[in-house]
C-alpha positions as CSV (number, residue, x, y, z in Angstrom):
1,M,-47.9,34.3,22.2
2,S,-48.8,33.3,25.8
3,K,-46.3,32.8,28.6
4,E,-46.9,29.1,28.5
5,H,-46.1,28.9,24.8
6,I,-42.9,30.8,25.2
7,K,-41.9,28.7,28.2
8,R,-42.4,25.6,26.1
9,V,-40.1,26.8,23.4
10,L,-37.4,27.9,25.9
11,E,-37.5,24.5,27.6
12,Y,-37.2,22.8,24.2
13,I,-34.2,25.0,23.4
14,E,-32.4,23.9,26.6
15,V,-33.0,20.2,26.0
16,H,-31.6,20.5,22.4
17,L,-29.0,23.2,22.9
18,T,-26.3,21.1,21.3
19,D,-28.2,20.1,18.3
20,D,-28.5,22.7,15.5
21,S,-30.7,20.5,13.3
22,L,-33.5,20.8,15.9
23,L,-33.4,24.5,16.5
24,D,-34.4,26.1,13.2
25,N,-37.1,28.7,13.3
26,A,-39.7,26.5,11.6
27,T,-39.3,23.8,14.3
28,L,-39.4,26.3,17.1
29,A,-42.5,28.0,15.6
30,A,-44.2,24.5,15.4
31,I,-43.3,23.8,19.1
32,A,-45.0,27.1,20.0
33,G,-48.0,26.4,17.7
34,Y,-47.7,29.6,15.7
35,S,-46.7,30.7,12.2
36,K,-43.1,31.5,11.8
37,F,-43.7,35.2,11.4
38,H,-45.9,35.4,14.6
39,F,-43.4,33.3,16.5
40,L,-40.4,35.4,15.6
41,R,-42.1,38.6,16.5
42,S,-43.4,37.3,19.8
43,F,-40.1,35.6,20.8
44,R,-38.3,38.9,20.2
45,D,-40.9,40.9,22.1
46,T,-40.5,38.6,25.1
47,T,-36.7,38.0,25.2
48,K,-35.5,41.1,23.4
49,L,-33.5,38.7,21.1
50,T,-34.0,36.8,18.0
51,P,-34.0,33.0,18.5
52,A,-30.6,32.7,16.8
53,D,-29.1,35.4,19.1
54,Y,-30.7,33.8,22.1
55,I,-29.3,30.3,21.2
56,R,-25.9,31.7,20.5
57,K,-25.7,33.5,23.9
58,R,-27.0,30.5,25.7
59,R,-24.4,28.2,24.0
60,I,-21.5,30.6,24.8
61,T,-22.6,30.8,28.4
62,E,-22.7,27.0,28.8
63,I,-19.2,26.7,27.2
64,V,-17.9,29.4,29.6
65,K,-19.1,27.4,32.6
66,R,-17.4,24.3,31.3
67,I,-14.1,25.9,30.4
68,G,-13.4,26.2,34.1
69,E,-15.0,22.9,35.2
70,D,-14.1,20.3,32.5
71,E,-10.7,19.1,31.2
72,A,-12.1,19.2,27.7
73,F,-10.4,21.3,25.0
74,I,-12.2,24.5,24.1
75,S,-12.4,23.3,20.5
76,D,-14.3,20.2,21.7
77,L,-16.7,22.3,23.7
78,A,-17.3,24.6,20.7
79,F,-18.1,21.7,18.4
80,K,-20.4,20.1,21.0
81,Y,-22.4,23.4,21.2
82,G,-22.9,23.8,17.5
83,F,-19.9,26.0,16.4
84,N,-18.4,24.4,13.3
85,S,-14.9,25.6,14.0
86,K,-12.8,26.8,16.9
87,E,-12.3,30.0,14.9
88,N,-16.0,30.7,14.6
89,F,-16.4,30.2,18.3
90,T,-13.5,32.5,19.1
91,R,-15.0,35.2,17.0
92,A,-18.4,34.8,18.7
93,F,-16.8,34.8,22.1
94,K,-14.7,37.9,21.4
95,K,-17.8,39.7,20.1
96,E,-19.8,38.8,23.2
97,H,-17.1,39.4,25.9
98,G,-14.4,41.6,24.3
99,I,-11.6,39.1,25.1
100,L,-10.4,35.7,23.7
101,P,-11.4,32.4,25.3
102,S,-7.7,31.9,26.2
103,G,-7.7,35.2,28.1
104,F,-10.7,34.2,30.1
105,K,-9.3,30.7,30.9
106,T,-6.1,32.3,32.1
107,A,-7.7,35.0,34.3
108,N,-10.8,33.1,35.3
109,C,-12.6,36.5,35.5
110,S,-16.3,37.2,35.9
111,L,-18.2,37.4,32.6
112,R,-21.7,38.6,31.9
113,L,-23.4,35.3,31.3
114,F,-26.8,34.7,29.7
115,E,-28.9,32.3,31.7
116,P,-32.2,30.8,30.4
117,F,-34.9,33.4,30.2
118,D,-37.0,33.3,33.4
119,F,-40.3,35.1,33.8
120,N,-39.9,35.0,37.7
121,V,-36.3,35.8,38.4
122,E,-35.8,36.8,42.1
123,F,-33.4,39.6,42.9
124,E,-31.8,40.1,46.3
125,L,-31.7,43.8,47.1
126,P,-28.4,45.4,47.9
127,S,-27.7,47.0,51.3
128,V,-28.0,50.8,51.1
129,S,-26.4,53.7,53.0
130,I,-25.7,57.4,52.6
131,C,-22.3,58.8,53.3
132,Y,-20.0,61.8,52.7
133,L,-17.1,60.6,50.6
134,E,-13.7,62.4,50.8
135,G,-12.3,63.1,47.4
136,F,-9.4,61.2,45.9
137,D,-7.7,60.6,42.6
138,L,-7.9,57.5,40.4
139,V,-5.1,56.3,38.1
140,A,-7.3,54.8,35.3
141,Y,-7.4,53.4,31.8
142,S,-9.9,55.0,29.5
143,F,-12.2,52.6,27.7
144,G,-14.3,55.3,26.0
145,T,-17.9,54.2,25.4
146,E,-17.1,50.5,25.3
147,F,-19.7,48.1,27.0
148,A,-18.7,48.2,30.7
149,P,-18.6,44.4,31.3
150,N,-16.2,44.0,28.4
151,C,-14.0,46.7,29.8
152,W,-13.6,44.7,33.0
153,N,-13.0,41.5,31.0
154,I,-10.0,43.2,29.2
155,Y,-8.8,44.8,32.4
156,N,-8.8,41.6,34.4
157,S,-7.5,39.2,31.7
158,E,-4.5,41.5,31.1
159,R,-3.9,41.8,34.9
160,R,-3.8,45.6,34.6
161,S,-4.5,46.1,38.3
162,L,-1.3,44.4,39.3
163,K,0.6,46.4,36.7
164,L,-0.7,49.6,38.1
165,S,-0.1,48.7,41.8
166,G,3.3,47.2,41.2
167,G,2.1,43.7,42.2
168,K,-0.1,44.5,45.2
169,I,-3.6,43.3,45.4
170,V,-5.8,46.4,45.7
171,E,-9.4,47.5,45.1
172,D,-10.3,48.4,41.5
173,Y,-12.7,51.1,40.5
174,G,-14.9,51.4,37.5
175,A,-15.7,55.1,37.0
176,M,-18.3,56.5,34.6
177,R,-19.6,59.9,33.7
178,L,-21.9,61.3,31.0
179,N,-20.2,63.1,28.2
180,S,-22.8,65.8,27.6
181,A,-21.6,66.7,24.2
182,K,-21.7,63.1,22.9
183,K,-24.6,62.1,25.2
184,Q,-22.8,58.9,26.0
185,L,-21.3,57.4,29.1
186,E,-17.5,57.3,29.2
187,Y,-16.0,54.4,31.2
188,Y,-12.6,54.1,33.0
189,I,-11.1,51.4,35.2
190,G,-8.2,51.9,37.6
191,I,-7.0,52.1,41.2
192,D,-6.6,54.7,43.9
193,A,-3.6,56.9,43.0
194,R,-2.1,56.3,46.4
195,N,-1.7,52.6,45.5
196,A,-0.2,53.2,42.0
197,D,3.4,52.1,42.5
198,G,3.7,50.3,39.2
199,N,3.5,51.0,35.5
200,T,1.0,53.8,34.8
201,E,1.7,54.2,31.1
202,N,-1.4,55.1,29.0
203,T,-3.5,56.0,32.0
204,T,-5.2,59.2,33.0
205,I,-5.8,60.9,36.4
206,L,-9.5,61.2,37.4
207,T,-10.5,63.4,40.3
208,I,-13.3,62.0,42.3
209,N,-15.0,64.9,44.1
210,S,-15.9,65.0,47.8
211,G,-19.6,65.0,48.5
212,L,-22.8,63.1,49.4
213,Y,-23.0,59.6,47.9
214,A,-25.6,56.8,48.0
215,V,-23.7,53.6,48.6
216,F,-25.0,50.2,47.5
217,K,-23.4,46.9,48.4
218,T,-24.6,44.0,46.1
219,A,-25.6,40.7,47.6
220,P,-22.9,38.0,47.4
221,S,-23.0,36.0,44.2
222,S,-21.2,33.3,42.3
223,R,-18.7,33.9,39.6
224,D,-21.2,33.0,36.9
225,G,-24.0,35.2,38.4
226,F,-21.9,38.2,39.5
227,V,-22.2,40.4,36.4
228,D,-26.0,39.8,36.1
229,T,-26.4,40.8,39.8
230,I,-24.5,44.0,39.1
231,R,-26.8,44.8,36.1
232,K,-29.9,44.2,38.1
233,T,-28.6,46.3,40.9
234,W,-27.9,49.3,38.6
235,D,-31.4,48.9,37.1
236,W,-33.0,48.8,40.5
237,I,-31.1,51.9,41.6
238,G,-32.1,54.0,38.6
239,N,-35.7,52.8,38.2
240,F,-36.7,52.4,41.8
241,W,-34.4,53.5,44.6
242,L,-33.5,57.0,43.4
243,P,-37.1,58.1,42.5
244,A,-38.6,56.5,45.5
245,N,-36.3,58.4,47.9
246,G,-36.3,61.8,46.3
247,Y,-32.7,61.8,45.1
248,K,-31.2,62.9,41.8
249,R,-27.9,61.9,40.3
250,K,-25.2,64.6,40.2
251,N,-23.4,64.9,36.9
252,D,-20.2,63.5,38.4
253,F,-18.3,60.2,38.4
254,E,-20.3,57.2,39.5
255,L,-18.2,54.4,40.9
256,E,-18.3,50.6,41.1
257,C,-15.5,48.9,43.0
258,Y,-14.4,45.4,44.0
259,T,-11.3,43.2,44.2
260,E,-11.4,40.5,41.5
261,S,-8.9,38.2,43.2
262,S,-11.0,38.1,46.4
263,R,-13.5,35.8,44.7
264,T,-16.2,37.2,47.0
265,Y,-18.3,38.4,44.0
266,S,-19.8,41.4,45.6
267,E,-19.2,45.0,44.6
268,T,-19.9,48.5,46.1
269,I,-21.5,51.2,44.0
270,F,-21.1,54.9,44.8
271,I,-23.5,57.4,43.2
272,P,-23.1,61.2,43.9
273,I,-26.5,62.5,44.8
274,T,-28.5,65.6,45.6
275,K,-32.0,65.9,47.0
276,E,-34.6,66.6,44.3
277,K,-35.6,69.9,45.9
278,D,-31.9,71.0,46.2
279,K,-31.2,70.4,42.5
280,Q,-30.5,73.7,40.8
């Protein structure tokens, strides 16, 4: 399927996003001008999603945007965008973001939204520096191998930062490290132990080691675009910056930190590094 054919289908989906009767696979295949089998394979190759998953993610994203902007009830928005009950929407939202819609509405936190697929998305590069970071301890909640954006959704919606700090607004840190035995990243979120004057029940102490770190400051974003900017920044770091500059990641905690309540929607990423030739 050519780019123009896929663009035609994507534009059609946007126009009819609230009408289920016009978004079946047979109709979409006809819009593309292909058999249903060829359309489904080509659509997934391009977007990495089935049409049904793509449409569901787009609908949830549009509802998220309107929860904060409109006075409409969540149930009305869910019906408008093709969910046949509030319960079905709530399940889909929880599966997508790890929290309930009511939790998002209360916290107004940054979610990983799914904007229309774009073949020519521009990405503003982060600022980059190298520094020696003095070690410190984090008081953090363990989220295991949970999807990182959903960890932040839970952390922010439950206002865990304020619980840890005793009510002070402080910077929060996401910390991740590869579990070599499980071959999976383990994720934690918490605050500098020096700021932990509140309830630290069910937390663990993480020691962040001193050393050389590459530091990346993401470009300012909006609430709706913040998580996508973070994802693109991490991809750029791993796929382009590290190999182009001759650095390797050290097997230690990597950090991403920001202050949710600041509403500046920019974060700083710290990656412990070593020069390729210095790696043992």
